[in-house]
VOTIVO-269983 format. One record per residue (C-alpha): x, y, z; residue number from 1. Coordinates in nm, 3 decimals. Example, Ala and Ser with C-alpha at 12.3 -4.5 7.8 and 13.67 -1.06 7.14 Angstrom:
+---------+---------+---------+------+
|      c1 |      c2 |      c3 | paro |
+---------+---------+---------+------+
|   1.230 |  -0.450 |   0.780 |    1 |
|   1.367 |  -0.106 |   0.714 |    2 |
+---------+---------+---------+------+
This chain:
+---------+---------+---------+------+
|      c1 |      c2 |      c3 | paro |
+---------+---------+---------+------+
|  -4.552 |  -1.933 |   1.976 |    1 |
|  -4.363 |  -1.786 |   2.269 |    2 |
|  -4.017 |  -1.906 |   2.356 |    3 |
|  -4.003 |  -1.877 |   2.731 |    4 |
|  -3.690 |  -1.930 |   2.933 |    5 |
|  -3.679 |  -1.928 |   3.311 |    6 |
|  -3.355 |  -1.963 |   3.502 |    7 |
|  -3.399 |  -2.096 |   3.856 |    8 |
|  -3.322 |  -1.902 |   4.169 |    9 |
|  -2.967 |  -1.998 |   4.248 |   10 |
|  -2.703 |  -1.849 |   4.468 |   11 |
|  -2.521 |  -1.561 |   4.302 |   12 |
|  -2.186 |  -1.447 |   4.436 |   13 |
|  -2.308 |  -1.084 |   4.445 |   14 |
|  -2.656 |  -0.964 |   4.529 |   15 |
|  -2.744 |  -0.616 |   4.410 |   16 |
|  -2.756 |  -0.433 |   4.742 |   17 |
|  -2.445 |  -0.602 |   4.877 |   18 |
|  -2.222 |  -0.368 |   4.677 |   19 |
|  -2.381 |  -0.038 |   4.764 |   20 |
|  -2.160 |   0.209 |   4.950 |   21 |
|  -2.291 |   0.323 |   5.287 |   22 |
|  -2.341 |   0.674 |   5.148 |   23 |
|  -2.616 |   0.538 |   4.922 |   24 |
|  -2.791 |   0.330 |   5.187 |   25 |
|  -3.037 |   0.601 |   5.293 |   26 |
|  -3.111 |   0.897 |   5.069 |   27 |
|  -3.282 |   1.227 |   5.155 |   28 |
|  -3.561 |   1.335 |   4.921 |   29 |
|  -3.452 |   1.698 |   4.886 |   30 |
|  -3.127 |   1.884 |   4.952 |   31 |
|  -3.180 |   2.111 |   5.254 |   32 |
|  -3.075 |   2.469 |   5.175 |   33 |
|  -3.146 |   2.790 |   5.365 |   34 |
|  -3.154 |   3.149 |   5.242 |   35 |
|  -3.179 |   3.491 |   5.409 |   36 |
|  -3.524 |   3.642 |   5.447 |   37 |
|  -3.469 |   3.916 |   5.189 |   38 |
|  -3.709 |   3.901 |   4.890 |   39 |
|  -3.641 |   4.076 |   4.559 |   40 |
|  -3.958 |   4.078 |   4.347 |   41 |
|  -3.857 |   4.119 |   3.982 |   42 |
|  -4.164 |   4.334 |   3.911 |   43 |
|  -4.033 |   4.587 |   4.163 |   44 |
|  -3.728 |   4.622 |   3.937 |   45 |
|  -3.940 |   4.689 |   3.629 |   46 |
|  -4.001 |   4.340 |   3.489 |   47 |
|  -4.335 |   4.313 |   3.311 |   48 |
|  -4.510 |   3.982 |   3.254 |   49 |
|  -4.766 |   4.052 |   2.986 |   50 |
|  -4.923 |   3.755 |   2.815 |   51 |
|  -4.791 |   3.861 |   2.473 |   52 |
|  -4.435 |   3.951 |   2.567 |   53 |
|  -4.236 |   4.169 |   2.329 |   54 |
|  -3.994 |   4.373 |   2.540 |   55 |
|  -3.700 |   4.204 |   2.709 |   56 |
|  -3.689 |   4.191 |   3.089 |   57 |
|  -3.322 |   4.094 |   3.112 |   58 |
|  -3.193 |   4.407 |   3.282 |   59 |
|  -3.467 |   4.413 |   3.547 |   60 |
|  -3.438 |   4.044 |   3.638 |   61 |
|  -3.058 |   4.042 |   3.649 |   62 |
|  -3.066 |   4.357 |   3.864 |   63 |
|  -3.295 |   4.180 |   4.113 |   64 |
|  -3.053 |   3.884 |   4.124 |   65 |
|  -2.747 |   4.107 |   4.169 |   66 |
|  -2.905 |   4.326 |   4.438 |   67 |
|  -3.018 |   4.023 |   4.633 |   68 |
|  -2.672 |   3.865 |   4.611 |   69 |
|  -2.495 |   4.185 |   4.715 |   70 |
|  -2.718 |   4.205 |   5.022 |   71 |
|  -2.599 |   3.859 |   5.131 |   72 |
|  -2.857 |   3.650 |   4.949 |   73 |
|  -3.228 |   3.577 |   4.958 |   74 |
|  -3.516 |   3.497 |   4.725 |   75 |
|  -3.562 |   3.644 |   4.378 |   76 |
|  -3.936 |   3.618 |   4.326 |   77 |
|  -4.095 |   3.571 |   3.983 |   78 |
|  -4.471 |   3.642 |   4.013 |   79 |
|  -4.737 |   3.516 |   3.776 |   80 |
|  -4.675 |   3.631 |   3.420 |   81 |
|  -4.460 |   3.568 |   3.111 |   82 |
|  -4.116 |   3.726 |   3.122 |   83 |
|  -3.909 |   3.729 |   2.803 |   84 |
|  -3.539 |   3.756 |   2.875 |   85 |
|  -3.188 |   3.695 |   2.750 |   86 |
|  -2.953 |   3.470 |   2.953 |   87 |
|  -2.951 |   3.513 |   3.331 |   88 |
|  -2.671 |   3.453 |   3.583 |   89 |
|  -2.752 |   3.326 |   3.931 |   90 |
|  -2.516 |   3.389 |   4.224 |   91 |
|  -2.434 |   3.227 |   4.557 |   92 |
|  -2.705 |   3.226 |   4.826 |   93 |
|  -2.982 |   3.301 |   4.576 |   94 |
|  -3.315 |   3.119 |   4.547 |   95 |
|  -3.493 |   3.187 |   4.220 |   96 |
|  -3.857 |   3.117 |   4.301 |   97 |
|  -4.113 |   3.093 |   4.021 |   98 |
|  -4.470 |   3.126 |   4.142 |   99 |
|  -4.757 |   2.930 |   3.990 |  100 |
|  -4.831 |   3.050 |   3.633 |  101 |
|  -4.497 |   3.233 |   3.617 |  102 |
|  -4.286 |   3.162 |   3.308 |  103 |
|  -3.937 |   3.274 |   3.219 |  104 |
|  -3.923 |   3.272 |   2.839 |  105 |
|  -3.583 |   3.247 |   2.671 |  106 |
|  -3.519 |   3.486 |   2.386 |  107 |
|  -3.393 |   3.342 |   2.058 |  108 |
|  -3.145 |   3.621 |   1.981 |  109 |
|  -2.835 |   3.429 |   1.877 |  110 |
|  -2.583 |   3.693 |   1.982 |  111 |
|  -2.729 |   3.709 |   2.332 |  112 |
|  -2.591 |   3.359 |   2.391 |  113 |
|  -2.232 |   3.453 |   2.307 |  114 |
|  -2.030 |   3.555 |   2.611 |  115 |
|  -1.861 |   3.890 |   2.656 |  116 |
|  -1.541 |   3.894 |   2.868 |  117 |
|  -1.737 |   3.940 |   3.193 |  118 |
|  -1.961 |   3.642 |   3.116 |  119 |
|  -1.693 |   3.402 |   2.996 |  120 |
|  -1.685 |   3.218 |   3.331 |  121 |
|  -2.040 |   3.094 |   3.269 |  122 |
|  -1.990 |   2.972 |   2.914 |  123 |
|  -2.078 |   2.609 |   2.844 |  124 |
|  -1.832 |   2.361 |   2.696 |  125 |
|  -1.975 |   2.411 |   2.347 |  126 |
|  -1.908 |   2.786 |   2.341 |  127 |
|  -2.265 |   2.902 |   2.411 |  128 |
|  -2.402 |   3.072 |   2.718 |  129 |
|  -2.687 |   2.877 |   2.879 |  130 |
|  -3.021 |   3.043 |   2.937 |  131 |
|  -2.968 |   3.021 |   3.314 |  132 |
|  -2.619 |   2.972 |   3.452 |  133 |
|  -2.512 |   2.870 |   3.801 |  134 |
|  -2.135 |   2.906 |   3.776 |  135 |
|  -1.866 |   2.944 |   4.044 |  136 |
|  -2.143 |   2.951 |   4.303 |  137 |
|  -2.277 |   2.767 |   4.606 |  138 |
|  -2.608 |   2.746 |   4.792 |  139 |
|  -2.832 |   2.817 |   4.493 |  140 |
|  -3.188 |   2.701 |   4.423 |  141 |
|  -3.447 |   2.720 |   4.147 |  142 |
|  -3.785 |   2.639 |   4.302 |  143 |
|  -4.159 |   2.689 |   4.274 |  144 |
|  -4.449 |   2.588 |   4.054 |  145 |
|  -4.357 |   2.799 |   3.751 |  146 |
|  -4.197 |   2.722 |   3.415 |  147 |
|  -3.871 |   2.790 |   3.234 |  148 |
|  -3.932 |   2.779 |   2.857 |  149 |
|  -3.628 |   2.763 |   2.628 |  150 |
|  -3.818 |   2.831 |   2.303 |  151 |
|  -3.609 |   2.562 |   2.142 |  152 |
|  -3.797 |   2.523 |   1.812 |  153 |
|  -3.589 |   2.794 |   1.645 |  154 |
|  -3.269 |   2.617 |   1.746 |  155 |
|  -3.397 |   2.272 |   1.645 |  156 |
|  -3.471 |   2.393 |   1.295 |  157 |
|  -3.123 |   2.546 |   1.275 |  158 |
|  -2.983 |   2.199 |   1.357 |  159 |
|  -3.197 |   2.030 |   1.090 |  160 |
|  -3.096 |   2.283 |   0.829 |  161 |
|  -2.730 |   2.208 |   0.900 |  162 |
|  -2.793 |   1.836 |   0.846 |  163 |
|  -2.962 |   1.909 |   0.516 |  164 |
|  -2.655 |   2.104 |   0.406 |  165 |
|  -2.383 |   1.868 |   0.531 |  166 |
|  -2.548 |   1.524 |   0.537 |  167 |
|  -2.408 |   1.474 |   0.888 |  168 |
|  -2.572 |   1.506 |   1.229 |  169 |
|  -2.299 |   1.714 |   1.392 |  170 |
|  -2.283 |   1.817 |   1.757 |  171 |
|  -2.532 |   1.993 |   1.984 |  172 |
|  -2.419 |   2.337 |   1.873 |  173 |
|  -2.694 |   2.511 |   2.069 |  174 |
|  -2.741 |   2.663 |   2.417 |  175 |
|  -2.827 |   2.455 |   2.723 |  176 |
|  -3.125 |   2.558 |   2.937 |  177 |
|  -2.969 |   2.540 |   3.286 |  178 |
|  -2.593 |   2.494 |   3.325 |  179 |
|  -2.435 |   2.426 |   3.664 |  180 |
|  -2.058 |   2.470 |   3.649 |  181 |
|  -1.799 |   2.462 |   3.928 |  182 |
|  -2.084 |   2.484 |   4.177 |  183 |
|  -2.203 |   2.305 |   4.490 |  184 |
|  -2.513 |   2.282 |   4.709 |  185 |
|  -2.757 |   2.342 |   4.424 |  186 |
|  -3.127 |   2.250 |   4.427 |  187 |
|  -3.375 |   2.246 |   4.139 |  188 |
|  -3.714 |   2.159 |   4.284 |  189 |
|  -4.073 |   2.160 |   4.162 |  190 |
|  -4.042 |   2.367 |   3.846 |  191 |
|  -4.129 |   2.275 |   3.487 |  192 |
|  -3.848 |   2.291 |   3.231 |  193 |
|  -3.949 |   2.276 |   2.869 |  194 |
|  -3.838 |   2.327 |   2.507 |  195 |
|  -3.467 |   2.357 |   2.574 |  196 |
|  -3.255 |   2.436 |   2.268 |  197 |
|  -3.050 |   2.127 |   2.365 |  198 |
|  -2.991 |   1.964 |   2.705 |  199 |
|  -3.223 |   2.086 |   2.982 |  200 |
|  -3.005 |   2.056 |   3.295 |  201 |
|  -2.629 |   2.005 |   3.282 |  202 |
|  -2.400 |   1.989 |   3.585 |  203 |
|  -2.025 |   1.994 |   3.520 |  204 |
|  -1.735 |   1.993 |   3.765 |  205 |
|  -1.992 |   2.025 |   4.044 |  206 |
|  -2.098 |   1.840 |   4.357 |  207 |
|  -2.390 |   1.806 |   4.596 |  208 |
|  -2.666 |   1.876 |   4.344 |  209 |
|  -3.032 |   1.771 |   4.369 |  210 |
|  -3.296 |   1.777 |   4.094 |  211 |
|  -3.628 |   1.684 |   4.254 |  212 |
|  -3.996 |   1.692 |   4.165 |  213 |
|  -3.955 |   1.863 |   3.829 |  214 |
|  -4.136 |   1.817 |   3.499 |  215 |
|  -3.892 |   1.816 |   3.206 |  216 |
|  -4.073 |   1.819 |   2.872 |  217 |
|  -3.986 |   1.839 |   2.504 |  218 |
|  -4.162 |   1.695 |   2.197 |  219 |
|  -4.045 |   1.385 |   2.013 |  220 |
|  -3.907 |   1.591 |   1.722 |  221 |
|  -3.679 |   1.804 |   1.946 |  222 |
|  -3.322 |   1.682 |   1.877 |  223 |
|  -3.078 |   1.608 |   2.161 |  224 |
|  -3.299 |   1.742 |   2.437 |  225 |
|  -3.153 |   1.534 |   2.721 |  226 |
|  -3.329 |   1.603 |   3.049 |  227 |
|  -3.049 |   1.581 |   3.309 |  228 |
|  -2.677 |   1.533 |   3.239 |  229 |
|  -2.432 |   1.495 |   3.531 |  230 |
|  -2.081 |   1.542 |   3.386 |  231 |
|  -1.762 |   1.499 |   3.591 |  232 |
|  -1.966 |   1.557 |   3.907 |  233 |
|  -2.023 |   1.389 |   4.243 |  234 |
|  -2.293 |   1.347 |   4.506 |  235 |
|  -2.587 |   1.394 |   4.269 |  236 |
|  -2.952 |   1.317 |   4.354 |  237 |
|  -3.216 |   1.292 |   4.082 |  238 |
|  -3.550 |   1.206 |   4.239 |  239 |
|  -3.928 |   1.222 |   4.187 |  240 |
|  -3.912 |   1.380 |   3.840 |  241 |
|  -4.144 |   1.339 |   3.540 |  242 |
|  -3.942 |   1.334 |   3.218 |  243 |
|  -4.074 |   1.326 |   2.861 |  244 |
|  -3.803 |   1.420 |   2.611 |  245 |
|  -3.642 |   1.328 |   2.280 |  246 |
|  -3.301 |   1.197 |   2.393 |  247 |
|  -3.153 |   1.055 |   2.713 |  248 |
|  -3.370 |   1.101 |   3.021 |  249 |
|  -3.046 |   1.109 |   3.220 |  250 |
|  -2.693 |   1.088 |   3.074 |  251 |
|  -2.404 |   1.041 |   3.317 |  252 |
|  -2.072 |   1.135 |   3.155 |  253 |
|  -1.708 |   1.113 |   3.264 |  254 |
|  -1.515 |   1.311 |   3.005 |  255 |
|  -1.155 |   1.264 |   3.111 |  256 |
|  -0.955 |   1.130 |   3.408 |  257 |
|  -0.859 |   1.350 |   3.701 |  258 |
|  -0.586 |   1.239 |   3.948 |  259 |
|  -0.788 |   1.390 |   4.234 |  260 |
|  -1.057 |   1.127 |   4.175 |  261 |
|  -0.881 |   0.795 |   4.107 |  262 |
|  -1.203 |   0.593 |   4.148 |  263 |
|  -1.380 |   0.805 |   3.889 |  264 |
|  -1.469 |   1.165 |   3.816 |  265 |
|  -1.833 |   1.055 |   3.848 |  266 |
|  -1.901 |   0.916 |   4.194 |  267 |
|  -2.201 |   0.868 |   4.422 |  268 |
|  -2.507 |   0.916 |   4.201 |  269 |
|  -2.860 |   0.838 |   4.323 |  270 |
|  -3.152 |   0.822 |   4.078 |  271 |
|  -3.490 |   0.720 |   4.223 |  272 |
|  -3.869 |   0.740 |   4.196 |  273 |
|  -3.876 |   0.902 |   3.852 |  274 |
|  -4.144 |   0.857 |   3.584 |  275 |
|  -3.982 |   0.836 |   3.242 |  276 |
|  -4.187 |   0.860 |   2.922 |  277 |
|  -4.054 |   0.898 |   2.566 |  278 |
|  -3.676 |   0.925 |   2.560 |  279 |
|  -3.365 |   0.712 |   2.547 |  280 |
|  -3.320 |   0.592 |   2.898 |  281 |
|  -3.117 |   0.635 |   3.213 |  282 |
|  -2.773 |   0.623 |   3.055 |  283 |
|  -2.408 |   0.616 |   3.149 |  284 |
|  -2.193 |   0.744 |   2.862 |  285 |
|  -2.109 |   0.777 |   2.590 |  286 |
|  -1.806 |   0.947 |   2.748 |  287 |
|  -1.665 |   0.729 |   3.029 |  288 |
|  -1.290 |   0.796 |   3.004 |  289 |
|  -1.277 |   0.961 |   3.346 |  290 |
|  -1.438 |   0.666 |   3.523 |  291 |
|  -1.781 |   0.614 |   3.680 |  292 |
|  -1.821 |   0.466 |   4.029 |  293 |
|  -2.105 |   0.407 |   4.277 |  294 |
|  -2.437 |   0.459 |   4.102 |  295 |
|  -2.770 |   0.346 |   4.249 |  296 |
|  -3.082 |   0.359 |   4.030 |  297 |
|  -3.402 |   0.239 |   4.198 |  298 |
|  -3.781 |   0.253 |   4.194 |  299 |
|  -3.811 |   0.411 |   3.849 |  300 |
|  -4.094 |   0.360 |   3.597 |  301 |
|  -4.051 |   0.368 |   3.219 |  302 |
|  -4.350 |   0.404 |   2.985 |  303 |
|  -4.313 |   0.409 |   2.606 |  304 |
|  -3.941 |   0.484 |   2.609 |  305 |
|  -3.703 |   0.396 |   2.327 |  306 |
|  -3.455 |   0.251 |   2.578 |  307 |
|  -3.467 |   0.183 |   2.950 |  308 |
|  -3.130 |   0.130 |   3.117 |  309 |
|  -2.809 |   0.186 |   2.922 |  310 |
|  -2.433 |   0.194 |   2.967 |  311 |
|  -2.283 |   0.297 |   2.634 |  312 |
|  -1.937 |   0.397 |   2.522 |  313 |
|  -1.725 |   0.352 |   2.209 |  314 |
|  -1.359 |   0.269 |   2.175 |  315 |
|  -1.169 |   0.593 |   2.214 |  316 |
|  -1.414 |   0.744 |   2.464 |  317 |
|  -1.433 |   0.447 |   2.699 |  318 |
|  -1.307 |   0.397 |   3.050 |  319 |
|  -1.399 |   0.213 |   3.367 |  320 |
|  -1.760 |   0.191 |   3.484 |  321 |
|  -1.804 |  -0.002 |   3.808 |  322 |
|  -2.031 |  -0.060 |   4.106 |  323 |
|  -2.364 |   0.022 |   3.945 |  324 |
|  -2.693 |  -0.118 |   4.075 |  325 |
|  -3.037 |  -0.094 |   3.914 |  326 |
|  -3.320 |  -0.226 |   4.128 |  327 |
|  -3.699 |  -0.227 |   4.151 |  328 |
|  -3.758 |  -0.107 |   3.794 |  329 |
|  -4.089 |  -0.127 |   3.605 |  330 |
|  -4.110 |  -0.087 |   3.227 |  331 |
|  -4.396 |  -0.096 |   2.979 |  332 |
|  -4.373 |  -0.063 |   2.600 |  333 |
|  -3.999 |   0.008 |   2.614 |  334 |
|  -3.841 |  -0.069 |   2.278 |  335 |
|  -3.521 |  -0.218 |   2.428 |  336 |
|  -3.521 |  -0.241 |   2.809 |  337 |
|  -3.146 |  -0.303 |   2.865 |  338 |
|  -2.839 |  -0.202 |   2.662 |  339 |
|  -2.482 |  -0.240 |   2.787 |  340 |
|  -2.260 |  -0.155 |   2.492 |  341 |
|  -1.886 |  -0.111 |   2.447 |  342 |
|  -1.945 |  -0.062 |   2.073 |  343 |
|  -2.148 |   0.257 |   2.079 |  344 |
|  -2.084 |   0.381 |   1.727 |  345 |
|  -2.327 |   0.590 |   1.525 |  346 |
|  -2.445 |   0.447 |   1.197 |  347 |
|  -2.428 |   0.665 |   0.884 |  348 |
|  -2.740 |   0.859 |   0.790 |  349 |
|  -2.740 |   0.720 |   0.434 |  350 |
|  -2.886 |   0.369 |   0.428 |  351 |
|  -2.667 |   0.251 |   0.140 |  352 |
|  -2.360 |   0.325 |   0.352 |  353 |
|  -2.508 |   0.123 |   0.637 |  354 |
|  -2.581 |  -0.168 |   0.403 |  355 |
|  -2.222 |  -0.165 |   0.279 |  356 |
|  -2.083 |  -0.178 |   0.633 |  357 |
|  -2.313 |  -0.467 |   0.724 |  358 |
|  -2.190 |  -0.687 |   0.438 |  359 |
|  -1.916 |  -0.814 |   0.669 |  360 |
|  -2.179 |  -0.907 |   0.929 |  361 |
|  -2.285 |  -0.724 |   1.241 |  362 |
|  -2.617 |  -0.556 |   1.310 |  363 |
|  -2.780 |  -0.223 |   1.387 |  364 |
|  -2.961 |  -0.118 |   1.701 |  365 |
|  -3.148 |   0.206 |   1.674 |  366 |
|  -2.905 |   0.458 |   1.526 |  367 |
|  -2.598 |   0.251 |   1.622 |  368 |
|  -2.401 |  -0.003 |   1.422 |  369 |
|  -2.218 |  -0.309 |   1.558 |  370 |
|  -1.944 |  -0.513 |   1.386 |  371 |
|  -1.956 |  -0.893 |   1.353 |  372 |
|  -1.835 |  -1.095 |   1.651 |  373 |
|  -1.519 |  -1.176 |   1.455 |  374 |
|  -1.405 |  -0.818 |   1.522 |  375 |
|  -1.038 |  -0.845 |   1.632 |  376 |
|  -0.884 |  -0.728 |   1.957 |  377 |
|  -0.733 |  -0.383 |   1.977 |  378 |
|  -0.470 |  -0.262 |   2.227 |  379 |
|  -0.623 |  -0.201 |   2.570 |  380 |
|  -0.606 |   0.153 |   2.704 |  381 |
|  -0.736 |   0.227 |   3.055 |  382 |
|  -0.877 |   0.564 |   2.950 |  383 |
|  -0.995 |   0.478 |   2.600 |  384 |
|  -1.120 |   0.119 |   2.610 |  385 |
|  -1.473 |   0.070 |   2.752 |  386 |
|  -1.463 |  -0.174 |   3.045 |  387 |
|  -1.762 |  -0.223 |   3.272 |  388 |
|  -1.772 |  -0.439 |   3.586 |  389 |
|  -1.985 |  -0.516 |   3.891 |  390 |
|  -2.317 |  -0.420 |   3.730 |  391 |
|  -2.635 |  -0.556 |   3.892 |  392 |
|  -2.991 |  -0.546 |   3.761 |  393 |
|  -3.229 |  -0.661 |   4.035 |  394 |
|  -3.609 |  -0.684 |   4.042 |  395 |
|  -3.691 |  -0.559 |   3.692 |  396 |
|  -4.021 |  -0.626 |   3.515 |  397 |
|  -4.076 |  -0.522 |   3.152 |  398 |
|  -4.412 |  -0.583 |   2.979 |  399 |
|  -4.590 |  -0.474 |   2.662 |  400 |
|  -4.428 |  -0.421 |   2.324 |  401 |
|  -4.049 |  -0.448 |   2.314 |  402 |
|  -3.829 |  -0.516 |   2.011 |  403 |
|  -3.561 |  -0.704 |   2.204 |  404 |
|  -3.502 |  -0.789 |   2.568 |  405 |
|  -3.141 |  -0.679 |   2.610 |  406 |
|  -2.796 |  -0.640 |   2.460 |  407 |
|  -2.472 |  -0.696 |   2.654 |  408 |
|  -2.191 |  -0.633 |   2.408 |  409 |
|  -1.828 |  -0.601 |   2.515 |  410 |
|  -1.507 |  -0.578 |   2.314 |  411 |
|  -1.266 |  -0.873 |   2.278 |  412 |
|  -0.985 |  -0.677 |   2.443 |  413 |
|  -1.197 |  -0.595 |   2.753 |  414 |
|  -1.489 |  -0.836 |   2.803 |  415 |
|  -1.759 |  -0.702 |   3.033 |  416 |
|  -1.735 |  -0.868 |   3.376 |  417 |
|  -1.938 |  -0.912 |   3.689 |  418 |
|  -2.281 |  -0.861 |   3.536 |  419 |
|  -2.568 |  -0.997 |   3.746 |  420 |
|  -2.937 |  -1.026 |   3.663 |  421 |
|  -3.146 |  -1.103 |   3.972 |  422 |
|  -3.524 |  -1.150 |   3.938 |  423 |
|  -3.541 |  -0.999 |   3.589 |  424 |
|  -3.859 |  -1.065 |   3.388 |  425 |
|  -3.884 |  -0.931 |   3.030 |  426 |
|  -4.137 |  -0.988 |   2.752 |  427 |
|  -4.011 |  -0.898 |   2.403 |  428 |
|  -4.017 |  -0.994 |   2.036 |  429 |
|  -3.655 |  -1.111 |   2.053 |  430 |
|  -3.434 |  -1.224 |   2.337 |  431 |
|  -3.107 |  -1.128 |   2.503 |  432 |
|  -2.790 |  -1.100 |   2.294 |  433 |
|  -2.453 |  -1.139 |   2.470 |  434 |
|  -2.101 |  -1.091 |   2.332 |  435 |
|  -1.764 |  -1.068 |   2.506 |  436 |
|  -1.927 |  -1.060 |   2.847 |  437 |
|  -1.988 |  -1.270 |   3.155 |  438 |
|  -2.334 |  -1.283 |   3.308 |  439 |
|  -2.459 |  -1.453 |   3.624 |  440 |
|  -2.835 |  -1.500 |   3.650 |  441 |
|  -3.071 |  -1.571 |   3.936 |  442 |
|  -3.441 |  -1.581 |   3.848 |  443 |
|  -3.412 |  -1.455 |   3.489 |  444 |
|  -3.734 |  -1.502 |   3.287 |  445 |
|  -3.740 |  -1.408 |   2.918 |  446 |
|  -4.060 |  -1.448 |   2.716 |  447 |
|  -3.984 |  -1.398 |   2.347 |  448 |
|  -4.184 |  -1.442 |   2.026 |  449 |
|  -3.908 |  -1.544 |   1.785 |  450 |
|  -3.558 |  -1.688 |   1.806 |  451 |
|  -3.365 |  -1.804 |   2.110 |  452 |
|  -3.421 |  -1.651 |   2.453 |  453 |
|  -3.045 |  -1.593 |   2.470 |  454 |
|  -2.818 |  -1.553 |   2.166 |  455 |
|  -2.456 |  -1.610 |   2.263 |  456 |
|  -2.193 |  -1.456 |   2.038 |  457 |
|  -1.817 |  -1.501 |   2.081 |  458 |
|  -1.659 |  -1.452 |   2.422 |  459 |
|  -1.975 |  -1.523 |   2.622 |  460 |
|  -1.991 |  -1.683 |   2.965 |  461 |
|  -2.329 |  -1.728 |   3.135 |  462 |
|  -2.371 |  -1.896 |   3.475 |  463 |
|  -2.697 |  -1.984 |   3.643 |  464 |
+---------+---------+---------+------+
C-alpha cells in the first residue's frame, strides 16, 4: 500500500525565483571569446596521430601552444588522430581546438605529473600536475568535437591498491584532467572528456568560466571522478552537458574564507539544461567554510543517479550556504533525490565498526553515517559549523525507483533555516526525514511505500 501525502498550495513567504539576483535572471548559453586568426596545426610541429600511439608528442604540441601564444594568440589545431602526450600548459589568448576524431591521450608516466620549478605555478592543490593546465591565464578555450582521454584506469588501480594496504580510502592522490587556476574568461565547449585519473574539470581561484555542451564520461568503477568542480570561484556557467561519472556530477566547494568576498568565496553559479546519468548529484560541499552565495540550478534531468541535489558539509568544514534555488528538475530512478546534510561524515569501511557506532542510534545513508537525534550541541563557529539558509526547491518531479525521498538534517547548534519546497512531487520507498531544520511547503506530494511520508526528528519545524 502506498502512503501518499499531499500538502495544499498555500502562500509561502518566499517563492523560488523571488530571491534570484539580477545577474542570474537571464543567462547566455556560451561565453563569447575571440582569438586572433593565427592557426598552429600541431602536425606541422611534428605531432603524429597514429592509431596505435607509442611515441610521445609532448614537445611538438607544447611548441605549437607556445609559438601561438608568443605571436599574440590564436588557435592550436589538433587534427584527426590519437596523440599521446605528457601534461600540457595552455596560455592566454589560446584556443585549443580538437577536430572530430581527434584525441589527446594522457600518458601514465608518474614522474611526468610532478612539477619542475618552471611548472610549479600550474600544480594542483594535491601536488600533482594536471593533464591540461590553464593557470595564470585569461581568454582561453578548449573547443571542438574531439576527445581528451586521461587513461585513468592505471591511477584507479593505484588507489585501490592503497586501500587494500591501509584499510582506508584516503584522498584523491592522483592528477586532475583539466585544472583552471587563477584564470578568467575560460570556455570549455563541445569536447568529450573521459577517463580522468580523478576529477575531470576543476576551477580554483578563477572567475568567468563556462563549461558548455561537453560529454564527461567515466565508468561506475572509476573512483572520485567528479565531472566539474568549481572551487573558490565566481561567475561560473555549467550548461547543456551530458555527464556520466562515478562521483559528483558537479561539486561546488568553498575551502576557506577570504575577506575580499564577505558574502562567500563561491558566488554567482548557474547550472542549467544538463543531462546527468550515474553519479552523485549536483552538490555543494563538502567544504563550505568560505561561504557559498547565489546559486541557480534549473532545467536539469537526472536518470539513474545515486543522488540528485545535495548540500553536504560536516562539522569542521562547514560554513554559510545561502540563496540557492533549484527549479524545474526532472528525476527518474534516482536513489535519493534530495540530501541537505550538516552531518556529512564518512562511515568506516569495516562493517563491524559501523555496527558498533550505530548501537547508540543513528543511521547510514550511502557511505555516510549519522548520529542519533540526541546528539548534543557543539559550540557554533561561523567558519566551521555548517549553516544553510534560504534554499528553495521548486517544480521538481521524481519518478521510478528511489530508496528515500529526501533528507534535511541540520545540527542542534545551527538548525537549517528558510528551506522551501514548492510543487515538489516524489515517489520513493521511504519518505522525507527532517532533523534540526525548518521547512515551508507549498504543493508537496510524497508517494511512499512504507513508513510515514515525513519523519520528524528533534528540532523540526514544518509549515504548510
